MARNUDREN-580731 format. One line per field, with one value per residue (C-alpha): residue in three letters; x, y, z. Coordinates in nm, 4 decimals, always signed. Each point is the difference from the previous one (the first is absolute). Layout:
residu = c(ALA_...)
xx = c(X_...)
yy = c(Y_...)
zz = c(Z_...)
END
This chain:
residu = c(MET_SER_ARG_PHE_LEU_GLN_LEU_VAL_LEU_ASP_MET_PHE_ASP_GLY_ALA_THR_THR_LYS_ALA_LEU_GLN_GLY_LEU_GLY_ALA_ASP_LYS_ARG_PRO_SER_PRO_LYS_LYS_ARG_GLN_PRO_ARG_GLN_PRO_LYS_ARG_LEU_LYS_PRO_GLN_SER_LEU_MET_GLY_GLY_LEU_HIS_ARG_ASP_ALA_ASN_ALA_LEU_PRO_PRO_ALA_PRO_ALA_LEU_HIS_GLY_PRO_HIS_MET_PRO_SER_GLU_PRO_LEU_ALA_GLN_VAL_LEU_PRO_LYS_ALA_HIS_TYR_VAL_HIS_PRO_ARG_ALA_THR_ARG_ARG_ILE_GLN_LEU_GLY_THR_THR_ASP_VAL_ALA_TYR_ALA_PHE_ARG_ARG_GLY_LYS_ARG_ARG_THR_ILE_GLY_MET_ALA_ILE_GLY_PRO_ASP_GLY_LEU_GLU_VAL_SER_ALA_PRO_ARG_TRP_VAL_THR_LEU_GLY_GLU_VAL_GLU_SER_ALA_LEU_HIS_GLU_LYS_ALA_ASP_TRP_ILE_ALA_ARG_LYS_LEU_VAL_GLU_MET_GLN_GLU_ARG_GLN_GLN_GLN_LEU_GLY_ALA_ALA_ARG_ILE_VAL_TRP_ALA_ASP_GLY_VAL_VAL_LEU_PRO_TYR_LEU_GLY_ASP_GLN_LEU_GLN_VAL_VAL_LEU_ASP_SER_SER_SER_THR_LEU_LYS_LYS_ASN_SER_ALA_GLN_PHE_GLU_PRO_ALA_PRO_GLN_PRO_HIS_VAL_GLY_ASP_ALA_HIS_SER_LEU_ASP_SER_ASP_ALA_ALA_THR_GLN_ALA_ALA_ALA_PRO_LEU_LEU_HIS_THR_LEU_ARG_LEU_GLY_LEU_PRO_LEU_THR_ALA_GLU_PRO_GLN_GLN_ILE_ARG_ASP_ALA_VAL_GLN_ALA_TRP_LEU_MET_ARG_GLN_ALA_LYS_ALA_LEU_PHE_VAL_GLU_ARG_LEU_ASN_HIS_TYR_ALA_PRO_GLN_LEU_GLY_VAL_GLN_TRP_GLN_ARG_VAL_SER_LEU_SER_SER_ALA_ALA_THR_ARG_TRP_GLY_SER_ALA_SER_ALA_ASN_GLY_ALA_ILE_ARG_LEU_ASN_TRP_ARG_LEU_VAL_HIS_HIS_LYS_ARG_ASP_VAL_ILE_ASP_TYR_VAL_VAL_ALA_HIS_GLU_LEU_SER_HIS_LEU_ARG_VAL_MET_ASP_HIS_SER_PRO_ARG_PHE_TRP_GLU_THR_VAL_GLN_SER_VAL_MET_PRO_ASP_TYR_ALA_GLN_LEU_ARG_ARG_VAL_LEU_LYS_ASP_GLU_PRO_LEU_PRO_PRO_TRP_SER)
xx = c(-0.8209_-0.2145_-0.2085_+0.3145_+0.1219_-0.3359_+0.0133_+0.3444_-0.1122_-0.3070_+0.2133_+0.2401_-0.2804_-0.1510_+0.3289_+0.0501_-0.3479_+0.0453_+0.3360_-0.1498_-0.2846_+0.2666_+0.1141_-0.3516_-0.1281_-0.0433_+0.3732_+0.1053_+0.1302_-0.2840_+0.0598_+0.1164_-0.2518_+0.0768_+0.1059_-0.1003_+0.2852_+0.1725_+0.0660_+0.3624_+0.1404_+0.1495_+0.3540_+0.0490_+0.1017_+0.3727_+0.2071_+0.0946_-0.2432_-0.3375_-0.2885_+0.0338_-0.2418_-0.1395_+0.1134_-0.3621_-0.1322_-0.1064_+0.2628_-0.0542_-0.1552_+0.2716_+0.0819_-0.1329_+0.2537_-0.0002_-0.3298_-0.1774_+0.0509_-0.3124_+0.0363_+0.0776_-0.0948_+0.2795_-0.0161_+0.0837_+0.3046_+0.1775_+0.2845_-0.0809_-0.0126_-0.0918_-0.1449_-0.0620_-0.1755_+0.1426_-0.3555_-0.1079_-0.2811_-0.0904_+0.1816_-0.1019_+0.1679_-0.0649_+0.1584_+0.3729_-0.0301_-0.0321_-0.1577_-0.0354_-0.2333_-0.1417_-0.3758_-0.2551_-0.3745_-0.1676_-0.3049_+0.0095_-0.2171_+0.2611_+0.3264_+0.2939_+0.3584_+0.3035_+0.3679_+0.2382_+0.3687_-0.0794_-0.1967_-0.3645_-0.2730_-0.3560_-0.3108_-0.3491_-0.3491_-0.0894_-0.2625_+0.2376_+0.1343_+0.3686_-0.0749_-0.1410_+0.3072_+0.2317_-0.2107_+0.0354_+0.3773_+0.0231_-0.1994_+0.2479_+0.3064_+0.1588_-0.0493_+0.1377_+0.3061_+0.0772_-0.0414_+0.2146_+0.2814_-0.0362_+0.0028_+0.3081_+0.1836_-0.1110_+0.1296_+0.3321_+0.0242_-0.0824_+0.2622_+0.2587_-0.1103_+0.0007_+0.1115_+0.3489_-0.0129_+0.3247_+0.1255_-0.1056_-0.2893_-0.2656_-0.3715_-0.3155_-0.1843_-0.3168_+0.1002_+0.3478_+0.3114_+0.1230_+0.3660_+0.0838_+0.3140_+0.1436_+0.1153_+0.1265_+0.1304_-0.0857_-0.2438_-0.2415_-0.1462_+0.0527_-0.2671_-0.1693_-0.0891_+0.0280_-0.1586_+0.1726_-0.2108_+0.1738_+0.0359_-0.2729_+0.1289_-0.0131_-0.2325_-0.0287_-0.2713_-0.2353_-0.0379_+0.3735_+0.0557_+0.1802_-0.0319_+0.3134_-0.1196_-0.3446_+0.1551_+0.2193_-0.3004_-0.1901_+0.2914_-0.0294_+0.1598_+0.2588_-0.0847_+0.2205_-0.0893_+0.2735_-0.0082_+0.1772_+0.1780_+0.3695_+0.1415_+0.0374_-0.3771_-0.1563_-0.2321_-0.2919_+0.0605_+0.0011_-0.3106_-0.1945_+0.1003_-0.1046_-0.3283_-0.0874_+0.0562_-0.1983_-0.2909_-0.0203_-0.0042_-0.2638_-0.2328_+0.0125_-0.0544_-0.2905_-0.1816_+0.0419_-0.1372_-0.2891_-0.1064_+0.0257_-0.2205_-0.2508_-0.2061_-0.0056_-0.1432_-0.2360_+0.1423_+0.1579_+0.2979_+0.0660_+0.3578_+0.2913_+0.2587_+0.3040_+0.0209_+0.2980_-0.1982_+0.1889_-0.2789_-0.2584_+0.0353_-0.2933_-0.3312_-0.3063_-0.2562_-0.3599_+0.0782_+0.2304_+0.3331_+0.2560_+0.3172_+0.2665_+0.3288_+0.2873_+0.2080_-0.2254_+0.2509_+0.2234_-0.2579_-0.0889_-0.2538_-0.2733_+0.0261_-0.0369_-0.3019_-0.1623_+0.0352_-0.1334_-0.3003_-0.0549_-0.0262_-0.2148_-0.2375_-0.0545_-0.1617_-0.2783_+0.0027_+0.1414_+0.0671_+0.1581_-0.3205_-0.0313_-0.1488_+0.3180_+0.2269_-0.2247_+0.0515_+0.3781_-0.0107_-0.1958_+0.3134_+0.2664_-0.0811_+0.3247_-0.0242_+0.0434_+0.3437_+0.1108_-0.1338_+0.2113_+0.3131_-0.0483_+0.0008_+0.2681_+0.2605_+0.1031_+0.1900_+0.3350_-0.0460_+0.0988_+0.2207)
yy = c(+10.1230_-0.2926_+0.0727_+0.0139_-0.3275_-0.1627_+0.1200_-0.1464_-0.3297_-0.0039_+0.0648_-0.2738_-0.2508_+0.0814_-0.0482_-0.3236_-0.1208_+0.1046_-0.1728_-0.3088_+0.0159_+0.0070_-0.3314_-0.1456_-0.3383_+0.1191_+0.0642_-0.3311_-0.2702_-0.2403_-0.3620_-0.2400_-0.2466_-0.3573_-0.1937_-0.3647_-0.2239_-0.1694_-0.3707_-0.1018_-0.1367_-0.3446_-0.0242_-0.2142_-0.3623_-0.0386_-0.3033_-0.0857_+0.1720_-0.0853_+0.2449_+0.2905_-0.0644_+0.2447_-0.0883_+0.0168_-0.2170_-0.3559_-0.2632_-0.1939_-0.3464_-0.2641_-0.2157_-0.3543_-0.2750_-0.3733_-0.1553_+0.3365_+0.0075_-0.0900_-0.3451_-0.0287_-0.2886_-0.2530_-0.0007_+0.3746_-0.0091_-0.3074_+0.0663_-0.0397_-0.3637_-0.2133_-0.3495_-0.1990_-0.3346_-0.2330_-0.0525_+0.3617_+0.1212_+0.3268_+0.2802_+0.2444_+0.2786_-0.0290_+0.3056_-0.0313_-0.3691_-0.1033_-0.3454_-0.2144_-0.2817_-0.3206_+0.0364_-0.2659_-0.0466_-0.3029_-0.1438_+0.1909_+0.2500_+0.2503_+0.1561_-0.2048_+0.1160_-0.2136_+0.0870_-0.2807_-0.0317_+0.1230_+0.3055_+0.1081_-0.2208_+0.1305_-0.1999_+0.1410_-0.1128_+0.0442_+0.2651_+0.2340_+0.2922_+0.0850_+0.3311_-0.1833_-0.2237_+0.3006_+0.1683_-0.3123_+0.0017_+0.3652_-0.0796_-0.2773_+0.2014_-0.0045_-0.3750_-0.0691_+0.2220_-0.1563_-0.3577_+0.0614_+0.1325_-0.2933_-0.2509_+0.1615_-0.0206_-0.3608_-0.0909_+0.1618_-0.2088_-0.3115_+0.0915_+0.0144_-0.3505_-0.1431_-0.3610_-0.0567_-0.3447_-0.1705_-0.2802_+0.0607_+0.2393_+0.0029_+0.0648_-0.0303_-0.3327_-0.0728_+0.2628_-0.1454_+0.0396_-0.2115_-0.0007_-0.1102_-0.2113_-0.0963_-0.3610_-0.1768_-0.3078_-0.3455_-0.0524_+0.2573_-0.0353_+0.2824_+0.2712_-0.1784_+0.1532_-0.1445_+0.1586_-0.0343_+0.1292_+0.1817_-0.1933_+0.0877_+0.1866_-0.1990_+0.1957_-0.2563_+0.0342_+0.2831_+0.0974_+0.0571_+0.2156_+0.3233_+0.3109_-0.0783_-0.3504_+0.1304_+0.2594_-0.2633_-0.2277_+0.2836_+0.0952_-0.0993_-0.3292_-0.0235_-0.2802_-0.1052_-0.0584_-0.1793_+0.0432_-0.2275_+0.2910_+0.0911_+0.3033_+0.1636_-0.0129_+0.3163_+0.2028_-0.0768_-0.3749_+0.0258_+0.2145_-0.2368_-0.3060_+0.1592_+0.1266_-0.3420_-0.1637_+0.2649_-0.0271_-0.3759_+0.0529_+0.2694_-0.2137_-0.2915_+0.2272_+0.1832_-0.3248_-0.1122_+0.3234_+0.0202_-0.3492_+0.1056_+0.3099_-0.0868_-0.2386_+0.2549_+0.2616_-0.2428_+0.0618_-0.2135_+0.1217_-0.1515_+0.0837_+0.2097_+0.1773_+0.2086_+0.3725_+0.2326_+0.3238_+0.2997_+0.1401_-0.2760_-0.2978_-0.2002_-0.0131_-0.2239_-0.0683_-0.1028_-0.3317_-0.0973_+0.0896_+0.1404_+0.1868_+0.0588_+0.1857_-0.2476_+0.2637_-0.0449_-0.2705_+0.2811_+0.0746_-0.1966_-0.2780_+0.1910_+0.2826_-0.2561_-0.1441_+0.3444_+0.0388_-0.3514_+0.0642_+0.3369_-0.1471_-0.2945_+0.2459_+0.1603_-0.3236_+0.0895_+0.3807_+0.1480_+0.3471_+0.1702_+0.0802_-0.0352_-0.3448_-0.1031_+0.1093_-0.1795_-0.3139_+0.0408_+0.0685_-0.3202_-0.2048_+0.2687_+0.2125_+0.1999_+0.0598_+0.3806_-0.0395_-0.2526_+0.2225_+0.2834_-0.2161_-0.0288_+0.3793_+0.0867_-0.2686_+0.0322_-0.2844_+0.0394_+0.0545_-0.2695_+0.1074)
zz = c(+3.2252_+0.0705_-0.3088_-0.2170_+0.1428_-0.0633_-0.3631_-0.0534_+0.1448_-0.2196_-0.3104_+0.0952_+0.0578_-0.3390_-0.1841_+0.1792_-0.0887_-0.3646_-0.0215_+0.1414_-0.2519_-0.2774_+0.1221_+0.0184_-0.1097_-0.3592_-0.0227_+0.1635_-0.2324_-0.0718_+0.1128_-0.2696_-0.1342_+0.1058_-0.3062_-0.0309_+0.1093_-0.2881_+0.0458_+0.0238_-0.3176_+0.0169_-0.1122_-0.3059_+0.0575_+0.0344_-0.0926_+0.3562_+0.2312_-0.1506_+0.0416_+0.2471_+0.2841_+0.2555_+0.3512_+0.1180_-0.2789_+0.0663_-0.0772_-0.3213_+0.0171_+0.0435_-0.2992_+0.0118_+0.0422_+0.0624_+0.1079_-0.0273_-0.3746_-0.1978_-0.1512_-0.3688_-0.2263_-0.0209_-0.3786_+0.0039_+0.2288_-0.1338_-0.2440_-0.3659_-0.0970_-0.2988_+0.0167_-0.3168_+0.0028_-0.2708_-0.1326_+0.0424_-0.2247_+0.1753_+0.1832_+0.2737_+0.1974_+0.3746_+0.1586_-0.0639_-0.0895_-0.3628_-0.0223_-0.3104_+0.1044_-0.1412_-0.0563_-0.0763_+0.0184_+0.1478_+0.1677_+0.3263_+0.1837_+0.1169_-0.1135_+0.1252_+0.0568_+0.0789_+0.0466_-0.0959_-0.0858_-0.3526_+0.1152_+0.0057_-0.1454_-0.0330_-0.0888_-0.0471_-0.1027_-0.3657_+0.0756_+0.1890_-0.2052_-0.0219_+0.1692_+0.3001_+0.0085_+0.0071_+0.2699_+0.2133_-0.0554_+0.1071_+0.3148_+0.0816_-0.1066_+0.3475_+0.0375_-0.3484_+0.0513_+0.3384_-0.1229_-0.3088_+0.2194_+0.2421_-0.2858_-0.1517_+0.3349_+0.0395_-0.3437_+0.0812_+0.3156_-0.1970_-0.2557_+0.2757_+0.1105_-0.3526_-0.0159_-0.1407_-0.1551_+0.0985_+0.2223_+0.3610_-0.0713_+0.2755_-0.0555_+0.2137_-0.0002_+0.2025_+0.2542_+0.0392_-0.2169_-0.2869_-0.1037_-0.3536_-0.0350_-0.3377_+0.0007_-0.3131_+0.1814_-0.1236_+0.2869_-0.1475_-0.3470_-0.2452_+0.0215_+0.2919_+0.3389_+0.3485_+0.3057_+0.3366_+0.2905_+0.2810_+0.3247_+0.2444_+0.3080_+0.3221_+0.2277_+0.2818_+0.2588_-0.0948_+0.3682_+0.0417_-0.3079_+0.0746_-0.2175_-0.2053_-0.0847_-0.0930_-0.2310_-0.1608_-0.0539_-0.1736_-0.2291_-0.3685_-0.0931_-0.2756_-0.2422_-0.2910_-0.3628_-0.1923_-0.3747_-0.2462_-0.1651_-0.0256_+0.1789_-0.3417_-0.0663_-0.1402_+0.2276_-0.2319_+0.0371_+0.3785_+0.0020_-0.2277_+0.2039_+0.3298_-0.1457_-0.1444_+0.3387_+0.1887_-0.2443_+0.0555_+0.3765_-0.0343_-0.2121_+0.2450_+0.3011_-0.1639_-0.0789_+0.3583_+0.1464_-0.2496_+0.1009_+0.3654_-0.0183_-0.2757_+0.2185_+0.2837_-0.2366_-0.1722_-0.3489_-0.2723_-0.1997_-0.3433_-0.0937_+0.1213_-0.2129_+0.0853_-0.0613_-0.0321_+0.0313_+0.1349_+0.2193_+0.0503_+0.2316_-0.1284_-0.1837_-0.0180_-0.2720_+0.0457_-0.1745_+0.2867_-0.1628_+0.2462_-0.0886_+0.2666_-0.0237_+0.0396_+0.1803_+0.3015_+0.1023_+0.1250_+0.2730_+0.3121_-0.0228_+0.1830_-0.2551_-0.2805_+0.1809_+0.0037_-0.3767_-0.0588_+0.2275_-0.1663_-0.3492_+0.1127_+0.1689_-0.3400_-0.1130_+0.2444_-0.0292_-0.3220_+0.1393_+0.3010_+0.1842_+0.3799_-0.0570_-0.1815_+0.2860_+0.2467_-0.2080_+0.0136_+0.3721_+0.0632_-0.0780_+0.0528_+0.3092_-0.0237_-0.3750_+0.0386_+0.1559_-0.2635_-0.2760_+0.1366_-0.0226_-0.3770_-0.0264_+0.2544_-0.0734_-0.3640_-0.1584_-0.1784_-0.3742_-0.2462_-0.2871)
END
């Protein structure tokens, strides 16, 4: 019995082993090969949402705004503009600014540029090529564009302050104000002019001046110029009469100030003539001839003195070298401040 039982057990163990061998490693499903991971495709850009971005991705660099923006040339960001000088002979495109400028050659060592009421004026030595002139203009494009805009704004301001020639018109005179009064009475000859200075303010003891009195003393005075013209006079008649009177005052004042400063500078002037130049206050020739703009009479006396000393200094130094400015400073220590007044305080235009 025991042998029969052992035989049955042996048969059972063999079947079990054989069955297990049928399910061996060779019959097991082989592991799948690992496929390379495909990168995620970005969704196409949508109208509202922009590009799809992975939540783990780095945020995009912030856009630059305000002071972080890289600077752009002024000539590139200004709106399109056209400037035409009335004596223009050449034209150039500086960024968005089209400039027709007056060009001339002269006896000078460098290329000169000036912005006046008429526009850009360029002067160059005879040996400089036109290509070099244009290169210099492109280098100064920002400065030219800015100055043209500033000059245009200044001319608009002057236009708003244009003199209306009629009875009672007020204009600047030697730093004060001058009111024109038309008077055709028998006491005033026809077409004549009579100046009536404003009464001087009573300031009293200088040590007892309060702030209000000091302000009143510094305020411009209102003088009167009576013209022998009827109230029906044409604007042109009034303008011509006022200009004639101002030119006479200017000539007398210029002679006085030339005689005052010439000995101090050790020079001798020969003759003085009046100028009506739009952008130049004076000039001097080596032969001692001085030209001064009669409209200087609108400015204060110390400003006139600066221009007189400036032109007399040219009789010693015929350029604007440091030695020239030292000569001016020898008789006009504050010349820089007075020079600035000529640039910063434009006069009303005559028309």
